[in-house]
C-alpha positions as CSV (number, residue, x, y, z in Angstrom):
1,X,105.6,35.3,111.1
2,X,102.8,32.8,110.0
3,X,99.6,33.2,111.0
4,X,99.3,29.7,112.2
5,X,102.7,29.2,113.7
6,X,103.8,26.9,116.5
7,X,104.6,28.8,119.9
8,X,108.1,29.0,120.6
9,X,108.2,27.2,123.6
10,X,106.9,23.9,122.2
11,X,109.2,23.2,119.1
12,X,110.5,20.5,121.2
13,X,107.3,18.3,121.5
14,X,104.7,19.6,118.6
15,X,104.7,19.6,115.0
16,X,106.9,21.1,112.9
17,X,104.9,22.6,110.0
18,X,102.8,24.8,112.9
19,X,99.2,23.4,111.3
20,X,96.2,23.8,113.4
21,X,94.4,20.3,113.1
22,X,90.8,21.5,115.2
23,X,89.5,23.8,117.5
24,X,89.1,22.3,120.8
25,X,87.1,22.9,124.0
26,X,88.8,23.1,127.2
27,X,87.7,24.0,130.8
28,X,90.4,26.1,132.6
29,X,90.9,28.9,134.8
30,X,90.3,32.2,133.4
31,X,92.0,35.5,135.2
32,X,88.7,38.0,135.0
33,X,90.7,41.1,137.1
34,X,93.9,41.4,139.2
35,X,96.1,44.2,140.6
36,X,99.5,44.4,142.5
37,X,100.8,46.2,144.9
38,X,104.1,47.7,146.5
39,X,103.4,48.5,150.3
40,X,105.5,50.1,153.0
41,X,104.2,48.1,156.5
42,X,105.8,50.6,158.9
43,X,105.9,49.8,162.6
44,X,104.1,46.6,162.6
45,X,104.0,45.5,166.7
46,X,105.6,41.7,167.0
47,X,103.8,39.3,168.9
48,X,106.3,37.0,171.1
49,X,105.6,34.2,173.5
50,X,105.4,34.9,177.3
51,X,109.2,33.5,177.8
52,X,110.1,36.0,174.9
53,X,108.2,38.9,175.6
54,X,110.2,38.9,179.2
55,X,113.5,39.1,177.6
56,X,112.2,41.9,175.5
57,X,110.4,43.8,178.3
58,X,114.3,44.1,179.2
59,X,115.8,45.0,175.9
60,X,117.8,47.8,175.5
61,X,117.6,47.5,171.3
62,X,116.5,45.2,168.7
63,X,118.4,44.0,165.2
64,X,116.0,42.9,162.1
65,X,117.6,39.7,160.9
66,X,115.0,38.0,158.4
67,X,111.3,37.9,157.5
68,X,109.0,35.0,156.2
69,X,105.4,34.8,155.0
70,X,103.9,31.7,156.6
71,X,100.8,32.1,155.6
72,X,98.0,34.3,154.1
73,X,94.2,34.1,155.2
74,X,91.8,34.9,152.4
75,X,88.3,35.8,152.5
76,X,86.0,36.7,149.7
77,X,82.7,38.5,149.5
78,X,80.5,40.1,146.5
79,X,80.0,43.7,146.6
80,X,76.6,45.2,147.3
81,X,75.6,47.1,144.6
82,X,78.6,46.7,141.9
83,X,77.4,43.1,140.4
84,X,80.2,40.9,139.4
85,X,82.9,42.8,142.0
86,X,83.8,40.9,144.9
87,X,86.0,42.1,147.7
88,X,89.0,39.8,148.7
89,X,90.4,40.5,152.5
90,X,93.8,38.9,152.8
91,X,95.8,38.8,156.2
92,X,99.1,37.8,156.0
93,X,101.1,36.6,158.8
94,X,104.5,37.2,159.6
95,X,107.6,34.9,161.1
96,X,110.1,37.6,162.2
97,X,113.6,37.0,163.4
98,X,114.9,39.5,166.0
99,X,118.2,40.2,167.8
100,X,117.3,41.0,171.3
101,X,120.1,43.0,173.0
102,X,119.7,43.4,176.7
103,X,122.7,45.6,177.2
104,X,125.1,47.6,175.1
105,X,128.4,45.5,173.9
106,X,126.6,41.9,174.7
107,X,125.4,38.9,172.8
108,X,122.3,39.2,171.5
109,X,119.2,36.6,172.0
110,X,117.7,35.5,169.0
111,X,114.2,35.0,169.0
112,X,111.0,34.6,166.6
113,X,107.5,36.7,166.7
114,X,104.6,37.1,164.7
115,X,103.6,40.0,162.8
116,X,100.0,40.6,161.4
117,X,99.0,42.8,158.3
118,X,95.8,43.0,156.8
119,X,94.7,44.5,153.7
120,X,91.4,44.7,151.3
121,X,91.4,44.9,147.6
122,X,88.0,45.0,145.3
123,X,88.2,43.0,142.2
124,X,85.7,42.5,138.7
125,X,85.3,38.4,139.0
126,X,81.7,38.1,136.9
127,X,78.8,36.7,138.1
128,X,77.5,33.1,137.8
129,X,74.5,31.2,139.5
130,X,75.0,27.4,138.9
131,X,76.0,24.2,140.8
132,X,78.7,22.2,139.7
133,X,78.2,18.5,140.0
134,X,81.2,16.0,139.4
135,X,82.0,12.8,139.1
136,X,85.3,12.9,140.7
137,X,84.2,14.5,143.6
138,X,83.4,12.2,146.3
139,X,79.9,11.9,148.4
140,X,80.0,13.5,151.9
141,X,76.7,11.3,152.7
142,X,76.0,7.6,152.8
143,X,73.4,7.5,150.5
144,X,75.7,8.2,147.2
145,X,74.6,12.0,146.7
146,X,77.1,14.3,145.6
147,X,77.5,17.9,147.4
148,X,78.0,20.8,144.4
149,X,80.9,23.3,144.1
150,X,79.4,26.8,144.0
151,X,80.2,29.3,140.9
152,X,82.1,32.2,142.5
153,X,85.7,33.0,141.7
154,X,88.7,32.1,143.4
155,X,91.3,34.7,144.7
156,X,94.4,33.9,144.4
157,X,97.2,36.2,146.5
158,X,101.0,35.7,145.1
159,X,103.2,38.0,147.4
160,X,107.2,38.2,147.3
161,X,109.6,37.3,149.6
162,X,109.1,40.3,152.4
163,X,112.0,42.6,152.5
164,X,113.2,43.7,155.9
165,X,113.7,47.7,156.7
166,X,113.8,48.4,160.4
167,X,113.1,47.3,163.7
168,X,112.9,49.5,166.8
169,X,111.5,49.4,170.2
170,X,108.6,51.4,171.9
171,X,107.0,51.9,175.3
172,X,104.4,49.5,175.4
173,X,102.0,51.8,176.8
174,X,102.6,54.9,174.1
175,X,103.4,52.1,171.1
176,X,101.0,51.0,168.6
177,X,99.0,48.4,169.8
178,X,97.8,45.2,167.8
179,X,95.1,45.0,166.2
180,X,93.2,42.0,167.7
181,X,93.4,39.5,164.6
182,X,92.0,36.2,164.7
183,X,95.3,34.3,165.0
184,X,94.7,30.3,163.4
185,X,95.7,27.6,165.8
186,X,98.2,26.5,163.3
187,X,100.4,29.8,163.3
188,X,100.3,29.5,167.0
189,X,101.6,26.0,167.1
190,X,104.8,27.0,165.0
191,X,105.4,29.1,168.4
192,X,105.2,26.5,170.9
193,X,102.7,28.4,173.2
194,X,100.1,31.7,173.2
195,X,101.3,34.5,172.8
196,X,102.0,36.9,175.9
197,X,98.1,38.5,176.4
198,X,99.4,40.7,179.4
199,X,100.1,44.4,179.3
200,X,103.7,44.5,177.6
201,X,106.6,46.8,179.4
202,X,108.1,47.2,175.7
203,X,106.8,46.3,172.2
204,X,109.1,45.5,169.1
205,X,108.2,47.2,166.2
206,X,109.3,46.1,162.3
207,X,109.2,48.1,159.0
208,X,108.8,45.7,156.0
209,X,108.5,46.0,152.2
210,X,106.2,43.6,150.4
211,X,104.8,43.2,146.8
212,X,101.7,41.4,146.1
213,X,99.9,40.6,142.8
214,X,95.7,39.5,143.6
215,X,93.9,38.0,140.9
216,X,90.2,36.6,140.5
217,X,89.9,33.4,138.6
218,X,87.1,31.6,137.2
219,X,87.0,27.8,135.6
220,X,85.1,28.7,132.2
221,X,85.2,26.5,128.8
222,X,87.4,28.1,126.1
223,X,88.0,27.2,122.4
224,X,91.2,26.9,121.4
225,X,93.4,26.2,118.2
226,X,94.6,22.6,118.9
227,X,97.7,21.8,116.9
228,X,98.2,17.9,117.4
229,X,99.4,15.9,120.5
230,X,102.3,16.6,122.3
231,X,104.7,13.6,121.7
232,X,108.2,14.1,123.5
233,X,110.8,14.0,121.0
234,X,113.6,12.9,123.5
235,X,114.4,10.0,125.2
236,X,114.7,9.5,129.4
237,X,118.0,9.3,130.5
238,X,118.7,7.4,133.1
239,X,121.2,9.1,135.7
240,X,124.7,7.4,135.9
241,X,125.5,5.5,139.2
242,X,129.1,6.4,139.0
243,X,128.8,10.0,141.0
244,X,132.1,11.6,139.6
245,X,130.8,11.2,136.1
246,X,127.2,12.5,137.0
247,X,129.6,15.6,138.7
248,X,131.3,16.3,135.5
249,X,128.3,17.1,133.5
250,X,127.5,20.4,136.1
251,X,129.0,23.5,134.6
252,X,131.6,25.1,137.2
253,X,129.2,28.1,139.0
254,X,131.7,31.1,138.4
255,X,128.5,33.9,139.0
256,X,128.8,32.3,143.0
257,X,132.4,33.3,142.8
258,X,132.0,36.4,141.2
259,X,128.9,38.6,141.6
260,X,127.3,40.5,138.9
261,X,128.5,44.4,138.5
262,X,125.6,46.6,138.9
263,X,124.3,48.1,136.0
264,X,125.8,51.7,135.0
265,X,123.3,54.4,135.1
266,X,123.3,58.0,135.7
267,X,123.2,58.9,139.3
268,X,121.4,62.2,140.1
269,X,121.7,64.4,142.7
């Protein structure tokens, strides 16, 4: 491959000869450090509103249906005596959907609750001590003064949809107790009322699996090769007024009707 060849994903917009026109300086986020984790969260207590907790107190068993990450609170602070390193504190808020059975062979009551999990990662984010003033920042005061931004790195957390593993009931006096996390008001409003604060008779515990990627970014000036301006090579096609004509362009979704086979692999005893 030629040294100055065009990237394969840009053949539809960049020049075909692949010649570098100039070196340009851009301001873009650079990832200084990152890490990935696979966490099995076992026996997370589930918080319910008072009305739902009263049903759980009378339950005989529970079944876990679905789990969703609704929000992640992220805190960033420098690590003492380790210049350039930062501790990223993450608190995950899980919306848990459970079926609650008050007696065997009965119709369950479906309800939602909140599970919370916190973890910390220490990453390198480099250092800097300048203030950044920008013309596109609106003044917070009436005298036209612009408030600067700090140069701390930005923490970015990516999390895949959780994998629901199991759910069980535990006695409220002996089960795993909830760590007193701060729950944002926006999270509480999702459930309509405040969570039950009294001592519970029974406590629902869920086990989840999550995959996360944590990274620290900084905006930096980087010199990159520029091939040319990216000029689109195709025309924009307006949508057809005939819905059947539009439908005829859609391929038949064969994969939806015929699930893929399990990949062949050796099964060890």
